[in-house]
N, CA, C and O atoms as CSV, one atom per row, in Angstrom:
chain,resi,resn,atom,element,x,y,z
A,1,UNK,N,N,29.016,5.497,11.274
A,1,UNK,CA,C,29.160,6.777,10.614
A,1,UNK,C,C,29.834,6.598,9.254
A,1,UNK,O,O,29.627,7.406,8.349
A,2,UNK,N,N,30.627,5.560,9.107
A,2,UNK,CA,C,31.267,5.331,7.807
A,2,UNK,C,C,30.246,4.927,6.746
A,2,UNK,O,O,30.570,4.882,5.560
A,3,UNK,N,N,29.029,4.635,7.160
A,3,UNK,CA,C,27.965,4.282,6.222
A,3,UNK,C,C,27.724,5.411,5.223
A,3,UNK,O,O,27.533,5.151,4.035
A,4,UNK,N,N,27.731,6.661,5.689
A,4,UNK,CA,C,27.502,7.789,4.789
A,4,UNK,C,C,28.634,7.908,3.781
A,4,UNK,O,O,28.385,8.180,2.607
A,5,UNK,N,N,29.877,7.708,4.219
A,5,UNK,CA,C,31.018,7.798,3.306
A,5,UNK,C,C,30.940,6.718,2.252
A,5,UNK,O,O,31.206,6.974,1.077
A,6,UNK,N,N,30.581,5.516,2.657
A,6,UNK,CA,C,30.482,4.406,1.728
A,6,UNK,C,C,29.384,4.655,0.704
A,6,UNK,O,O,29.564,4.376,-0.482
A,7,UNK,N,N,28.250,5.177,1.153
A,7,UNK,CA,C,27.163,5.484,0.223
A,7,UNK,C,C,27.568,6.531,-0.796
A,7,UNK,O,O,27.238,6.408,-1.976
A,8,UNK,N,N,28.274,7.551,-0.361
A,8,UNK,CA,C,28.757,8.578,-1.285
A,8,UNK,C,C,29.760,8.020,-2.272
A,8,UNK,O,O,29.741,8.360,-3.455
A,9,UNK,N,N,30.634,7.165,-1.780
A,9,UNK,CA,C,31.626,6.543,-2.653
A,9,UNK,C,C,30.952,5.631,-3.675
A,9,UNK,O,O,31.354,5.599,-4.838
A,10,UNK,N,N,29.941,4.899,-3.253
A,10,UNK,CA,C,29.199,4.042,-4.179
A,10,UNK,C,C,28.551,4.845,-5.300
A,10,UNK,O,O,28.563,4.433,-6.460
A,11,UNK,N,N,27.993,5.980,-4.946
A,11,UNK,CA,C,27.286,6.780,-5.945
A,11,UNK,C,C,28.229,7.374,-6.983
A,11,UNK,O,O,27.840,7.534,-8.140
A,12,UNK,N,N,29.453,7.702,-6.600
A,12,UNK,CA,C,30.341,8.350,-7.574
A,12,UNK,C,C,31.225,7.359,-8.315
A,12,UNK,O,O,31.832,7.736,-9.318
A,13,UNK,N,N,31.326,6.128,-7.877
A,13,UNK,CA,C,32.186,5.170,-8.577
A,13,UNK,C,C,31.383,4.129,-9.357
A,13,UNK,O,O,31.863,3.016,-9.573
A,14,UNK,N,N,30.201,4.469,-9.771
A,14,UNK,CA,C,29.375,3.535,-10.541
A,14,UNK,C,C,29.932,3.312,-11.938
A,14,UNK,O,O,29.780,2.222,-12.489
A,15,UNK,N,N,30.573,4.316,-12.524
A,15,UNK,CA,C,31.211,4.170,-13.832
A,15,UNK,C,C,32.603,4.795,-13.770
A,15,UNK,O,O,32.888,5.611,-12.893
A,16,UNK,N,N,33.460,4.408,-14.701
A,16,UNK,CA,C,34.814,4.968,-14.716
A,16,UNK,C,C,34.876,6.338,-15.364
A,16,UNK,O,O,35.659,7.186,-14.935
A,17,UNK,N,N,34.073,6.573,-16.383
A,17,UNK,CA,C,34.221,7.814,-17.144
A,17,UNK,C,C,32.993,8.707,-17.157
A,17,UNK,O,O,33.134,9.920,-17.313
A,18,UNK,N,N,31.795,8.159,-17.002
A,18,UNK,CA,C,30.594,8.982,-17.048
A,18,UNK,C,C,30.366,9.703,-15.730
A,18,UNK,O,O,30.570,9.141,-14.654
A,19,UNK,N,N,29.947,10.929,-15.830
A,19,UNK,CA,C,29.629,11.720,-14.652
A,19,UNK,C,C,28.382,11.159,-13.959
A,19,UNK,O,O,27.575,10.467,-14.579
A,20,UNK,N,N,28.240,11.461,-12.692
A,20,UNK,CA,C,27.037,11.092,-11.941
A,20,UNK,C,C,25.797,11.648,-12.640
A,20,UNK,O,O,24.749,11.002,-12.665
A,21,UNK,N,N,25.920,12.842,-13.201
A,21,UNK,CA,C,24.788,13.504,-13.831
A,21,UNK,C,C,24.484,12.915,-15.204
A,21,UNK,O,O,23.362,13.047,-15.693
A,22,UNK,N,N,25.454,12.274,-15.827
A,22,UNK,CA,C,25.222,11.585,-17.094
A,22,UNK,C,C,24.669,10.178,-16.859
A,22,UNK,O,O,23.997,9.617,-17.725
A,23,UNK,N,N,24.951,9.622,-15.705
A,23,UNK,CA,C,24.536,8.258,-15.369
A,23,UNK,C,C,23.783,8.308,-14.036
A,23,UNK,O,O,24.162,7.648,-13.069
A,24,UNK,N,N,22.733,9.089,-14.009
A,24,UNK,CA,C,21.954,9.363,-12.804
A,24,UNK,C,C,21.238,8.091,-12.318
A,24,UNK,O,O,20.530,7.454,-13.097
A,25,UNK,N,N,21.412,7.718,-11.049
A,25,UNK,CA,C,20.761,6.506,-10.541
A,25,UNK,C,C,19.249,6.649,-10.384
A,25,UNK,O,O,18.561,5.656,-10.151
A,26,UNK,N,N,18.727,7.852,-10.506
A,26,UNK,CA,C,17.289,8.064,-10.384
A,26,UNK,C,C,16.592,8.113,-11.739
A,26,UNK,O,O,15.366,8.018,-11.810
A,27,UNK,N,N,17.364,8.261,-12.814
A,27,UNK,CA,C,16.782,8.310,-14.159
A,27,UNK,C,C,16.279,6.928,-14.549
A,27,UNK,O,O,16.825,5.913,-14.115
A,28,UNK,N,N,15.253,6.897,-15.356
A,28,UNK,CA,C,14.625,5.618,-15.722
A,28,UNK,C,C,15.581,4.687,-16.466
A,28,UNK,O,O,15.611,3.484,-16.207
A,29,UNK,N,N,16.356,5.242,-17.384
A,29,UNK,CA,C,17.247,4.417,-18.198
A,29,UNK,C,C,18.364,3.771,-17.372
A,29,UNK,O,O,18.715,2.614,-17.604
A,30,UNK,N,N,18.913,4.500,-16.427
A,30,UNK,CA,C,20.042,4.004,-15.630
A,30,UNK,C,C,19.656,3.759,-14.178
A,30,UNK,O,O,20.522,3.743,-13.303
A,31,UNK,N,N,18.393,3.571,-13.917
A,31,UNK,CA,C,17.912,3.428,-12.542
A,31,UNK,C,C,18.473,2.164,-11.888
A,31,UNK,O,O,18.492,1.087,-12.483
A,32,UNK,N,N,18.921,2.328,-10.667
A,32,UNK,CA,C,19.442,1.211,-9.904
A,32,UNK,C,C,18.787,1.257,-8.525
A,32,UNK,O,O,19.378,1.742,-7.561
A,33,UNK,N,N,17.579,0.754,-8.448
A,33,UNK,CA,C,16.839,0.827,-7.189
A,33,UNK,C,C,17.457,-0.067,-6.119
A,33,UNK,O,O,17.303,0.214,-4.931
A,34,UNK,N,N,18.140,-1.119,-6.501
A,34,UNK,CA,C,18.803,-1.977,-5.517
A,34,UNK,C,C,19.891,-1.215,-4.771
A,34,UNK,O,O,20.029,-1.352,-3.555
A,35,UNK,N,N,20.660,-0.413,-5.500
A,35,UNK,CA,C,21.728,0.369,-4.882
A,35,UNK,C,C,21.149,1.390,-3.911
A,35,UNK,O,O,21.634,1.533,-2.789
A,36,UNK,N,N,20.111,2.098,-4.347
A,36,UNK,CA,C,19.500,3.106,-3.481
A,36,UNK,C,C,18.862,2.456,-2.252
A,36,UNK,O,O,18.945,2.999,-1.150
A,37,UNK,N,N,18.230,1.302,-2.439
A,37,UNK,CA,C,17.631,0.585,-1.313
A,37,UNK,C,C,18.703,0.125,-0.330
A,37,UNK,O,O,18.524,0.233,0.883
A,38,UNK,N,N,19.814,-0.386,-0.851
A,38,UNK,CA,C,20.899,-0.860,0.015
A,38,UNK,C,C,21.484,0.279,0.846
A,38,UNK,O,O,21.777,0.093,2.027
A,39,UNK,N,N,21.655,1.443,0.247
A,39,UNK,CA,C,22.183,2.593,0.990
A,39,UNK,C,C,21.184,3.008,2.074
A,39,UNK,O,O,21.584,3.293,3.203
A,40,UNK,N,N,19.898,3.043,1.745
A,40,UNK,CA,C,18.876,3.401,2.730
A,40,UNK,C,C,18.783,2.404,3.877
A,40,UNK,O,O,18.672,2.799,5.038
A,41,UNK,N,N,18.827,1.117,3.559
A,41,UNK,CA,C,18.756,0.076,4.595
A,41,UNK,C,C,19.979,0.136,5.506
A,41,UNK,O,O,19.858,0.001,6.723
A,42,UNK,N,N,21.150,0.337,4.917
A,42,UNK,CA,C,22.378,0.422,5.713
A,42,UNK,C,C,22.332,1.609,6.665
A,42,UNK,O,O,22.714,1.491,7.829
A,43,UNK,N,N,21.866,2.748,6.175
A,43,UNK,CA,C,21.756,3.932,7.030
A,43,UNK,C,C,20.738,3.709,8.146
A,43,UNK,O,O,20.960,4.125,9.283
A,44,UNK,N,N,19.630,3.058,7.824
A,44,UNK,CA,C,18.608,2.759,8.837
A,44,UNK,C,C,19.157,1.833,9.918
A,44,UNK,O,O,18.919,2.063,11.104
A,45,UNK,N,N,19.880,0.802,9.529
A,45,UNK,CA,C,20.467,-0.120,10.510
A,45,UNK,C,C,21.458,0.626,11.397
A,45,UNK,O,O,21.490,0.413,12.609
A,46,UNK,N,N,22.266,1.496,10.799
A,46,UNK,CA,C,23.236,2.265,11.588
A,46,UNK,C,C,22.532,3.147,12.619
A,46,UNK,O,O,22.973,3.244,13.764
A,47,UNK,N,N,21.440,3.784,12.209
A,47,UNK,CA,C,20.685,4.639,13.139
A,47,UNK,C,C,20.072,3.801,14.261
A,47,UNK,O,O,20.104,4.205,15.423
A,48,UNK,N,N,19.514,2.637,13.922
A,48,UNK,CA,C,18.950,1.756,14.947
A,48,UNK,C,C,20.003,1.334,15.962
A,48,UNK,O,O,19.773,1.414,17.169
A,49,UNK,N,N,21.149,0.889,15.481
A,49,UNK,CA,C,22.207,0.391,16.374
A,49,UNK,C,C,22.723,1.493,17.282
A,49,UNK,O,O,23.082,1.234,18.431
A,50,UNK,N,N,22.764,2.716,16.779
A,50,UNK,CA,C,23.339,3.808,17.560
A,50,UNK,C,C,22.326,4.470,18.493
A,50,UNK,O,O,22.700,4.900,19.585
A,51,UNK,N,N,21.050,4.565,18.096
A,51,UNK,CA,C,20.111,5.382,18.858
A,51,UNK,C,C,19.005,4.626,19.592
A,51,UNK,O,O,18.390,5.209,20.485
A,52,UNK,N,N,18.722,3.386,19.274
A,52,UNK,CA,C,17.659,2.653,19.970
A,52,UNK,C,C,18.273,1.904,21.155
A,52,UNK,O,O,19.199,1.111,20.980
A,53,UNK,N,N,17.752,2.158,22.364
A,53,UNK,CA,C,18.378,1.618,23.582
A,53,UNK,C,C,18.595,0.102,23.588
A,53,UNK,O,O,19.635,-0.356,24.061
A,54,UNK,N,N,17.650,-0.686,23.080
A,54,UNK,CA,C,17.838,-2.138,23.122
A,54,UNK,C,C,19.039,-2.567,22.272
A,54,UNK,O,O,19.780,-3.475,22.648
A,55,UNK,N,N,19.224,-1.902,21.120
A,55,UNK,CA,C,20.383,-2.203,20.276
A,55,UNK,C,C,21.671,-1.651,20.888
A,55,UNK,O,O,22.745,-2.226,20.710
A,56,UNK,N,N,21.557,-0.538,21.606
A,56,UNK,CA,C,22.738,-0.001,22.284
A,56,UNK,C,C,23.268,-1.001,23.300
A,56,UNK,O,O,24.481,-1.165,23.435
A,57,UNK,N,N,22.371,-1.671,24.014
A,57,UNK,CA,C,22.800,-2.658,25.005
A,57,UNK,C,C,23.412,-3.885,24.333
A,57,UNK,O,O,24.416,-4.419,24.804
A,58,UNK,N,N,22.813,-4.326,23.245
A,58,UNK,CA,C,23.312,-5.521,22.559
A,58,UNK,C,C,24.680,-5.266,21.934
A,58,UNK,O,O,25.583,-6.093,22.057
A,59,UNK,N,N,24.835,-4.126,21.265
A,59,UNK,CA,C,26.075,-3.830,20.539
A,59,UNK,C,C,27.031,-2.941,21.325
A,59,UNK,O,O,28.092,-2.574,20.820
A,60,UNK,N,N,26.663,-2.591,22.561
A,60,UNK,CA,C,27.494,-1.761,23.434
A,60,UNK,C,C,27.890,-0.449,22.735
A,60,UNK,O,O,29.069,-0.104,22.653
A,61,UNK,N,N,26.876,0.271,22.234
A,61,UNK,CA,C,27.115,1.545,21.562
A,61,UNK,C,C,26.532,2.688,22.386
A,61,UNK,O,O,25.749,2.471,23.310
A,62,UNK,N,N,26.922,3.883,22.040
A,62,UNK,CA,C,26.400,5.100,22.654
A,62,UNK,C,C,25.937,6.038,21.551
A,62,UNK,O,O,26.437,5.956,20.429
A,63,UNK,N,N,24.997,6.925,21.838
A,63,UNK,CA,C,24.537,7.866,20.808
A,63,UNK,C,C,25.670,8.771,20.318
A,63,UNK,O,O,26.497,9.237,21.103
A,64,UNK,N,N,25.690,9.005,19.027
A,64,UNK,CA,C,26.679,9.893,18.427
A,64,UNK,C,C,26.070,11.287,18.364
A,64,UNK,O,O,24.953,11.443,17.870
A,65,UNK,N,N,26.777,12.308,18.854
A,65,UNK,CA,C,26.243,13.675,18.737
A,65,UNK,C,C,26.008,14.040,17.271
A,65,UNK,O,O,26.747,13.618,16.381
A,66,UNK,N,N,24.972,14.826,17.046
A,66,UNK,CA,C,24.528,15.153,15.693
A,66,UNK,C,C,25.641,15.804,14.867
A,66,UNK,O,O,25.757,15.521,13.674
A,67,UNK,N,N,26.450,16.656,15.466
A,67,UNK,CA,C,27.481,17.352,14.682
A,67,UNK,C,C,28.485,16.385,14.058
A,67,UNK,O,O,29.111,16.718,13.051
A,68,UNK,N,N,28.648,15.199,14.635
A,68,UNK,CA,C,29.597,14.228,14.075
A,68,UNK,C,C,29.020,13.457,12.895
A,68,UNK,O,O,29.764,12.779,12.186
A,69,UNK,N,N,27.732,13.545,12.671
A,69,UNK,CA,C,27.140,12.901,11.503
A,69,UNK,C,C,27.476,13.672,10.231
A,69,UNK,O,O,27.440,13.098,9.143
A,70,UNK,N,N,27.801,14.950,10.343
A,70,UNK,CA,C,28.058,15.775,9.166
A,70,UNK,C,C,29.484,15.646,8.643
A,70,UNK,O,O,29.734,15.966,7.481
A,71,UNK,N,N,30.410,15.194,9.453
A,71,UNK,CA,C,31.800,15.021,9.011
A,71,UNK,C,C,31.875,14.033,7.845
A,71,UNK,O,O,32.495,14.356,6.831
A,72,UNK,N,N,31.272,12.847,7.943
A,72,UNK,CA,C,31.335,11.931,6.792
A,72,UNK,C,C,30.617,12.474,5.559
A,72,UNK,O,O,31.029,12.188,4.435
A,73,UNK,N,N,29.557,13.248,5.750
A,73,UNK,CA,C,28.871,13.827,4.597
A,73,UNK,C,C,29.795,14.805,3.866
A,73,UNK,O,O,29.830,14.830,2.636
A,74,UNK,N,N,30.535,15.600,4.621
A,74,UNK,CA,C,31.497,16.517,4.001
A,74,UNK,C,C,32.580,15.734,3.267
A,74,UNK,O,O,32.983,16.111,2.167
A,75,UNK,N,N,33.048,14.654,3.868
A,75,UNK,CA,C,34.045,13.811,3.230
A,75,UNK,C,C,33.488,13.188,1.950
A,75,UNK,O,O,34.187,13.110,0.940
A,76,UNK,N,N,32.233,12.747,1.993
A,76,UNK,CA,C,31.592,12.176,0.802
A,76,UNK,C,C,31.473,13.216,-0.304
A,76,UNK,O,O,31.706,12.905,-1.472
A,77,UNK,N,N,31.115,14.436,0.048
A,77,UNK,CA,C,31.020,15.498,-0.957
A,77,UNK,C,C,32.382,15.805,-1.569
A,77,UNK,O,O,32.482,16.064,-2.768
A,78,UNK,N,N,33.435,15.777,-0.743
A,78,UNK,CA,C,34.787,15.985,-1.250
A,78,UNK,C,C,35.170,14.871,-2.226
A,78,UNK,O,O,35.682,15.144,-3.312
A,79,UNK,N,N,34.921,13.617,-1.841
A,79,UNK,CA,C,35.198,12.488,-2.731
A,79,UNK,C,C,34.411,12.601,-4.030
A,79,UNK,O,O,34.941,12.357,-5.114
A,80,UNK,N,N,33.155,12.969,-3.909
A,80,UNK,CA,C,32.289,13.120,-5.076
A,80,UNK,C,C,32.857,14.172,-6.023
A,80,UNK,O,O,32.954,13.940,-7.228
A,81,UNK,N,N,33.227,15.313,-5.486
A,81,UNK,CA,C,33.778,16.398,-6.306
A,81,UNK,C,C,35.083,16.004,-6.982
A,81,UNK,O,O,35.280,16.279,-8.166
A,82,UNK,N,N,35.971,15.364,-6.237
A,82,UNK,CA,C,37.246,14.937,-6.815
A,82,UNK,C,C,37.041,13.874,-7.889
A,82,UNK,O,O,37.723,13.893,-8.914
A,83,UNK,N,N,36.123,12.963,-7.672
A,83,UNK,CA,C,35.872,11.925,-8.661
A,83,UNK,C,C,35.223,12.511,-9.919
A,83,UNK,O,O,35.538,12.086,-11.030
A,84,UNK,N,N,34.324,13.478,-9.756
A,84,UNK,CA,C,33.729,14.140,-10.919
A,84,UNK,C,C,34.800,14.900,-11.709
A,84,UNK,O,O,34.774,14.908,-12.939
A,85,UNK,N,N,35.729,15.531,-11.011
A,85,UNK,CA,C,36.832,16.223,-11.675
A,85,UNK,C,C,37.702,15.221,-12.442
A,85,UNK,O,O,38.085,15.480,-13.583
A,86,UNK,N,N,38.013,14.089,-11.826
A,86,UNK,CA,C,38.808,13.049,-12.476
A,86,UNK,C,C,38.112,12.552,-13.745
A,86,UNK,O,O,38.747,12.396,-14.788
A,87,UNK,N,N,36.817,12.309,-13.649
A,87,UNK,CA,C,36.066,11.821,-14.810
A,87,UNK,C,C,36.005,12.873,-15.919
A,87,UNK,O,O,36.110,12.550,-17.102
A,88,UNK,N,N,35.837,14.116,-15.524
A,88,UNK,CA,C,35.807,15.199,-16.514
A,88,UNK,C,C,37.134,15.276,-17.255
A,88,UNK,O,O,37.165,15.335,-18.484
A,89,UNK,N,N,38.231,15.276,-16.500
A,89,UNK,CA,C,39.552,15.335,-17.123
A,89,UNK,C,C,39.810,14.101,-17.988
A,89,UNK,O,O,40.422,14.202,-19.051
A,90,UNK,N,N,39.353,12.961,-17.539
A,90,UNK,CA,C,39.539,11.730,-18.299
A,90,UNK,C,C,38.819,11.802,-19.643
A,90,UNK,O,O,39.334,11.327,-20.655
A,91,UNK,N,N,37.621,12.401,-19.648
A,91,UNK,CA,C,36.881,12.521,-20.900
A,91,UNK,C,C,37.505,13.546,-21.840
A,91,UNK,O,O,37.356,13.423,-23.055
A,92,UNK,N,N,38.201,14.560,-21.311
A,92,UNK,CA,C,38.770,15.628,-22.133
A,92,UNK,C,C,40.183,15.328,-22.616
A,92,UNK,O,O,40.646,15.943,-23.577
A,93,UNK,N,N,40.873,14.401,-21.972
A,93,UNK,CA,C,42.260,14.083,-22.339
A,93,UNK,C,C,42.249,13.182,-23.571
A,93,UNK,O,O,41.395,12.300,-23.672
A,94,UNK,N,N,43.177,13.381,-24.513
A,94,UNK,CA,C,43.229,12.520,-25.703
A,94,UNK,C,C,43.440,11.044,-25.364
A,94,UNK,O,O,43.989,10.706,-24.315
A,95,UNK,N,N,43.003,10.191,-26.252
A,95,UNK,CA,C,43.043,8.744,-26.032
A,95,UNK,C,C,44.458,8.232,-25.783
A,95,UNK,O,O,44.649,7.377,-24.918
A,96,UNK,N,N,45.438,8.722,-26.504
A,96,UNK,CA,C,46.820,8.248,-26.326
A,96,UNK,C,C,47.327,8.527,-24.915
A,96,UNK,O,O,47.999,7.684,-24.320
A,97,UNK,N,N,47.018,9.674,-24.390
A,97,UNK,CA,C,47.445,10.013,-23.029
A,97,UNK,C,C,46.722,9.151,-22.009
A,97,UNK,O,O,47.313,8.728,-21.016
A,98,UNK,N,N,45.441,8.891,-22.252
A,98,UNK,CA,C,44.675,8.041,-21.340
A,98,UNK,C,C,45.246,6.633,-21.285
A,98,UNK,O,O,45.319,6.036,-20.211
A,99,UNK,N,N,45.649,6.101,-22.423
A,99,UNK,CA,C,46.215,4.751,-22.438
A,99,UNK,C,C,47.474,4.667,-21.588
A,99,UNK,O,O,47.734,3.650,-20.945
A,100,UNK,N,N,48.242,5.727,-21.590
A,100,UNK,CA,C,49.486,5.747,-20.817
A,100,UNK,C,C,49.197,5.724,-19.311
A,100,UNK,O,O,49.949,5.114,-18.550
A,101,UNK,N,N,48.125,6.375,-18.878
A,101,UNK,CA,C,47.822,6.496,-17.452
A,101,UNK,C,C,46.660,5.621,-17.008
A,101,UNK,O,O,46.191,5.766,-15.879
A,102,UNK,N,N,46.182,4.726,-17.848
A,102,UNK,CA,C,45.027,3.904,-17.512
A,102,UNK,C,C,45.375,2.927,-16.389
A,102,UNK,O,O,46.515,2.478,-16.269
A,103,UNK,N,N,44.406,2.621,-15.599
A,103,UNK,CA,C,44.611,1.635,-14.538
A,103,UNK,C,C,43.997,0.379,-14.998
A,103,UNK,O,O,44.030,-0.622,-14.283
């Protein structure tokens, strides 16, 4: 289930200052098909391990109820929103102040 959180975190931390919408992974100029493929493959493997009986026996897993799949998505959306806010504020704050708080 942490796969969804990781995918959301990957999408919003691609750059330090540019918004997701300014650096869209689906746009031709900034396209990163490897990243999108990796997120899709990871999610597919997670679904196989959790829901296909042969993998359940090998990895000793049980099916996760559907309502629990949405918790990480909500967490990812929260992270996404907070990171977009951070980037927005970073772009609007003067350079001298940014230097003081830069990581």
